C-alpha positions in Angstrom: 122.4 128.0 183.6 125.6 125.9 184.0 128.1 126.1 181.1 130.1 122.9 180.8 132.9 122.5 178.4 134.8 119.5 177.0 138.3 119.6 175.7 138.3 116.4 173.8 135.2 114.8 172.3 136.2 111.1 172.0 134.3 108.1 173.2 134.4 108.9 176.9 133.9 112.6 176.6 131.0 112.0 174.1 129.4 109.6 176.5 129.5 112.0 179.3 128.0 114.8 177.1 125.2 112.5 176.1 124.5 111.6 179.7 124.2 115.3 180.6 121.9 116.0 177.7 119.6 113.1 178.4 119.3 113.8 182.1 117.2 116.3 184.0 120.1 118.7 184.2 120.2 118.9 180.4 117.6 121.7 180.3 119.7 123.8 182.7 123.0 123.2 181.0 124.8 124.5 178.0 127.4 122.1 176.7 130.4 123.2 174.6 133.1 121.1 173.1 136.4 121.4 171.3 138.3 118.7 169.5 140.9 118.7 166.8 138.6 116.5 164.8 135.6 118.8 164.4 133.5 116.0 163.1 133.4 114.4 166.5 131.7 117.4 168.0 129.4 117.7 165.0 128.2 114.2 165.7 127.1 115.4 169.1 125.1 118.4 167.9 121.8 116.4 168.1 122.4 116.4 171.9 122.7 120.2 171.9 126.5 120.2 172.1 128.0 123.5 170.7 131.2 123.5 168.8 134.0 125.8 170.2 136.9 126.9 168.0 139.6 126.3 170.6 140.4 125.1 174.1 140.9 128.8 174.9 137.3 129.5 174.1 136.1 126.6 176.3 138.1 128.1 179.2 136.8 131.6 178.5 133.1 130.5 178.5 132.7 127.6 180.8 132.4 127.1 184.6 133.4 123.5 184.5 135.9 122.2 182.0 136.4 118.4 181.3 139.9 117.5 180.3 139.0 114.5 178.1 142.2 114.0 176.2 144.8 111.2 176.2 147.5 111.3 178.9 150.3 111.5 176.3 149.0 114.9 174.9 147.8 116.1 178.3 150.7 118.5 179.0 150.6 120.1 175.6 146.9 120.7 175.8 147.2 122.3 179.3 150.0 124.6 178.0 147.9 125.6 175.0 145.2 127.3 177.1 147.3 128.2 180.2 146.7 132.0 179.7 142.9 131.5 179.6 142.4 129.9 183.0 140.3 131.4 185.8 140.5 130.5 189.4 136.8 129.9 189.8 136.8 127.4 186.9 136.7 123.7 187.9 138.8 121.4 185.8 137.7 117.8 185.7 140.4 115.3 184.6 139.5 111.8 183.4 143.0 110.8 182.5 144.7 108.0 184.4 147.9 108.9 186.3 147.5 112.6 186.0 147.6 114.3 189.4 146.0 117.6 190.5 149.4 118.9 191.4 150.6 118.3 187.8 147.6 120.1 186.4 148.1 123.1 188.7 151.9 123.2 188.1 151.5 123.1 184.3 148.8 125.8 184.3 151.1 127.9 186.5 148.5 128.4 189.3 148.4 126.5 192.6 144.9 127.8 193.3 143.3 126.1 190.2 140.4 123.9 191.2 140.7 120.3 190.1 138.5 117.2 190.4 140.2 113.9 189.5 137.8 111.2 188.0 138.3 107.6 187.0 135.5 106.4 184.9 135.3 103.1 183.0 134.2 102.0 179.5 130.8 100.7 180.5 130.0 104.4 180.9 129.6 104.3 177.1 126.4 102.3 177.7 125.2 104.4 180.7 126.4 101.7 183.1 129.7 103.2 184.2 131.3 102.8 187.6 133.1 106.1 188.3 135.4 107.0 191.1 135.6 110.7 191.9 138.4 112.1 194.1 137.2 114.3 196.9 138.7 117.7 196.6 138.7 120.3 199.4 139.6 123.1 196.9 136.3 122.7 194.9 133.2 124.4 196.2 130.6 121.9 197.4 127.9 122.9 194.9 130.3 122.5 191.9 131.7 119.2 193.3 128.1 117.9 193.7 127.4 118.9 190.1 130.4 116.9 188.9 129.1 113.9 190.9 125.6 114.3 189.5 127.0 114.3 185.9 128.7 111.0 186.3 125.6 109.6 188.2 123.7 110.1 184.9 126.1 107.6 183.3 125.9 104.8 185.8 127.1 104.8 189.4 129.4 107.5 190.9 131.4 106.9 194.2 133.4 109.5 196.0 136.8 108.3 197.2 139.8 110.0 198.8 141.8 111.9 196.2 145.0 110.2 197.6 143.6 106.9 196.4 142.9 107.7 192.8 145.8 105.5 191.6 144.7 102.6 193.7 141.1 102.7 192.6 142.1 102.2 188.9 142.3 98.5 189.4 138.9 98.3 191.0 136.9 100.1 188.3 139.1 101.5 185.6 141.0 98.4 184.5 138.8 95.7 186.0 136.5 95.5 183.0 139.4 94.1 180.9 140.2 91.6 183.7 136.5 90.5 183.7 136.4 90.2 179.9 139.5 87.9 180.0 137.8 85.8 182.7 134.6 85.7 180.5 136.6 84.6 177.5 137.7 81.5 179.3 134.1 80.5 179.9 132.9 81.4 176.4 135.8 79.5 174.9 134.9 76.5 177.1 131.3 76.7 175.8 132.4 76.6 172.2 134.8 73.7 172.9 131.9 71.5 174.1 129.6 72.3 171.2 127.7 75.5 172.0 127.8 78.4 169.5 129.5 81.6 170.7 126.3 83.6 171.0 124.7 81.0 173.3 127.8 80.8 175.5 128.1 84.6 175.6 124.4 85.2 176.4 124.4 82.6 179.2 127.6 83.7 180.8 127.0 87.5 180.4 123.6 87.2 182.1 125.2 85.2 184.8 127.6 88.1 185.4 124.8 90.6 185.5 122.7 88.5 187.9 125.7 87.7 190.1 126.6 91.4 190.2 123.0 92.2 191.4 123.3 89.5 194.0 126.5 91.1 195.3 124.9 94.6 195.5 121.3 93.8 196.4 120.9 90.5 198.1 122.4 91.5 201.5 124.6 88.4 201.6 128.4 88.5 201.9 130.6 87.2 199.1 131.4 84.0 201.1 127.7 83.4 201.8 126.9 83.8 198.1 129.6 81.3 197.1 128.2 78.8 199.7 124.6 79.3 198.3 125.8 77.9 194.9 128.0 75.1 196.4 126.1 71.9 197.2 128.2 69.4 199.1 129.8 67.0 196.7 128.3 68.8 193.8 129.5 70.3 190.5 130.3 73.8 191.7 132.6 72.6 194.5 134.5 70.5 191.9 135.1 73.6 189.8 135.8 75.8 192.8 138.5 73.3 193.9 140.4 74.0 190.7 140.0 77.8 191.1 141.4 77.6 194.7 144.1 75.3 193.4 145.0 77.9 190.8 145.0 80.6 193.5 142.5 82.7 191.6 142.0 85.4 194.3 145.8 85.7 194.6 146.1 86.1 190.9 143.4 88.9 191.0 145.4 90.6 193.8 148.6 90.4 191.8 146.9 91.9 188.8 145.5 94.8 190.9 148.9 95.4 192.5 150.6 95.5 189.1 148.0 97.9 187.8 148.5 100.2 190.8 152.3 100.0 190.5 152.1 101.1 186.8 149.7 103.9 187.7 152.4 105.3 190.0 155.1 104.9 187.3 152.9 106.8 184.8 151.9 109.5 187.4 152.6 113.1 186.5 
């Protein structure tokens, strides 16, 4: 029986707990959670989540501990349970910019086992895209368990731990970029007489379908663009404006700025 603990029971932590509870692994797992706001944990009791009185208790009881708190309080939280850490415990951090080295240094033990994870907000609907940093310090069976947990909440991909800042632009921040792009189309729809719900429904389904074409059709991105673009047609007229505005360059600039900020915030 695996004992998995969560320090922090906010939206992301709660979504992960629900994913575990609803999955096949739920019957073989005990989930414990601590949050300064006890009500957040109480709301998860229907999923079998057990309330713990402190972060210390989580560390005493659990084999895998999720650090699901905001980056600005991360250091204080680590210090609060530093005396209760065990070398065989695996700590899973979902905080952007926090490094494994920082966690080990703050906990005062360079042998602490850490898995860095970058989920994204669609995880709240079970459609997350989660990047998991490969860690040589973590036993293979426990690392696989962490991967399996996030696979219950969408798709999980293992990436080099050294690229956890670069990956933020691809999956952690990219939903916001996509939402801004979508806003332009939905606003256009309203401007030409469609109600917002109609515009949203049509464009959102186009995003879903296009994403499936990227992952499942077997065609390259360039081939997919060509499939929609009849010579002299409407799509090419629109694409000309996107090329003129250097859309792909703008996307690259956004990703580069995102990565630069991740390094600035890195601890």
